[in-house]
N, C-alpha and C positions, 0 to 999 in steps of 0.2 A: 527637435524632440517632438514626438507625437503628442496630441492633445490628451493630457492626463485626466481631464474631466471624463473622457470616454471610459477610461479604465476604472475610475472611481464609480461611475454609474454602473459598470459591469459587475463590480464586486459589492456594490451597495455600501461602500465605506468611504467617508470623506475626511481627508486628513486636515488636522489643524496646522501641522508643519509639513508643507508640501515638499520640502527639501529631503525629507526622509524617503518619500516615495521616489523622488528623482534618483537618489543614491541607490535605492534598491534595484534600479533598472540599468545600472552602469556595469557592463561586462568589462573584465580586465583588459580585453583586447582594445577597447576604446581608449583606455588610459595609456596603453602602450603606443598607440598611434597619435593620441592627442593629449600629451601630458600637461599642457597648459590650460585645457578647457574644463577639466573636472578634477576635484581634489582627491578622489579615491574611487576604487571599484566597490562592488557590492559584497566582496568576499567576507569582510568583518560582520556585516549584517547576516550573511548566510550562516556564519558560525552560531550566532545567537538564535536565529530562526530554527536551526536544527534542534537546539536544546528546548526551545519553547514548544515546538511541534511534538517532541518526544514526551514532554510532561503532559501535554493536553491529551494525546492519544493514550498514554499509559493510564491516566486517570479515568478516561472514558471506558476503556476495556475493564479496568478494575471494578468499576461501578456496575457495568452492564452484564458482566459475566462473573458473578460472585462465586460460583462453584468451580470455575476453571483454574487449574493449577498454574504455577509460574511458567512452566514450559510451554503450555498452550498460549498463554498471554504473550510471552516473548516471541513465539513464532508468528502470531497474528500481528503484533506490532511491527515486526521486521517486514512482513509482507506489505503492510499498509504504508510504511514510510520509505520504501525502496525507491530508487531513482525513477523507475518506470512509472510508478503510481503518481509520484509528484509531477512528473512531466505531463502525464495525462490530465491531471487537474489543472496545470498551468495552461494547457491547450484549451481547456473548457472555458477559460476566461480570456482567451486570446492574448495571453501575457507576452508571447514572443513578438507580437506586433509593436510592443512598446519598448523593447530592449534597445539600449544604445551599445553598439559594438563596432569594432574596427571593420574596415572595408574587407580585409582579407578573411576575417571570421564570417562575416555576413555572406560573402561570395561563396564560401564553402558550406553554406546551408546552416549557419550557426543559429538562426532563429528557430530551427526545428530540431536541434540536437537535444537529446534528453538531459545531458549534463547541464547545459546552459539553462534549460527551462526549469529543471529541478532546483538549481541554485538560485535562480531568480524567484522562484516560488517561496523558498525558505527565507530569502532576503525580504520579500514582501511581508511575510509573517512577522519578522523582526521589526520592520518599519511600523506595522500596525501596533505591535507590542510597545515600542518606545513612544508612539504617538498617543495611544489611549489606554494602554495597560493590558494586563493578562486576560481580563474578562472579554475585552474586545477581540483580542487575538484568538481566544478560545471559540468565541461565537463564529468568527470567520472560518476557522479550521473545521469545526464540526458541521457547519453548513455544507461545506464542500465534501467532507469525508463521510457524511452520513450514509450515502448509498454504497460507498466502498466498504465501510465497516460491515454493513448488513450483508453484502455479497460475500466478503471473506469469512464472516462468522458462520454462514450456512453452507459454504462450500469448502471450508478448510483453507488454512494458510499454506498447506503443503500438499503436493501431489502424492506424497508417501502415505497413502490412506491407512496402510497396515500399522505403521508407527503411531499415527494420530489416533486410530481406533483403540489401540492398546492403552495410550495415555488417558483417553476419555473413560474407558471402562474401568481402569484402575482407580481413577478419581471418583467415579460415580458408583461403582459396584464392588470395588476392591477385588476384582477378578480379572484374569487375562482372557482374551478371545481364543477360541479353539477352532481350527479350520479342519474340515472333513471333506475328502474327495467323494463326491456323490456318483459321478460316472465319468468315463473317458471313452468316447466313441470315435469311429472313423479310422482310416488307415494310419500307420505310423507317421507318414510324411504330412498328414493333415489332420491330426487328432484334435478333438475338441474336448476340453476339460470343463467340468462343472463342480464348483466347490461351494459349500455352505460354511458360514461362520456362526459360531454359537456362543452364548453366554450360559454356561451350564448345559441344560437341555433345550434352551430356547434358541430357535433359529433367528438370527438378527438380519441376515442377508444372504443372498445367493448370487454368484457370478460365474460367467463362462469366459473361456479364452483359449488361445492356441497353446498355452502352457499353464501349468498349475499355478505358477507365480502370478500370471496375468489374471487368472480366474480368482485367486485369493484377493488381489488388489481390487477387482471389481466388487467382490463380495464385501470387502471392508468399506468401500465407498457407499454401497447401498446401506450397510449397517449404520454408518455415520449419519447419513441423511435421516434414517429412521429414528435414531436416538435424538437428533437435534430437533426433529419435529415434535 
């Protein structure tokens, strides 16, 4: 097993019970190939870590975005805790280097697979939770998730900017956005559309595209940025 003091230094967390950290790093493929060398895989810890992560992120979003409706918070949480996000954070602390896995899984690139990294990350959260409690787990989570939360909050959890803009405007203004075609120029095979999105008579954003739908989507994105600023 790799030197776990290196991982503890990387995450700035030092375990009282090192066996919890060791268990968090055991992939099921290692157990399949070495049933006598380890008691269990990290899958049970992963189950708990998923729940702890969900609670911490939900509380953070609830407190930081008091005017956001449930739909916005749910969408944002889903974007933050998806497998790709967790794998990215796992890579940021080099977690894959410390995993114990079977020879077959490792030879197949297992240390870089999103599923393995995300699962190990959730298992690590659970290990921290069991070792030193929810406050310690929350501190660890929010330290890593801080930049991701900021990015998602200001760029939206969904690329469907029209739907998101409608939700935001209904929550903040109790009105729905109105899209107006400003101009359509160029030949039929290469027409360029320009659309404005309004709140009443106030223009919130303008977008252009090769179709009215694309122009509306760009206008909605501009409007969302303006409202969030």
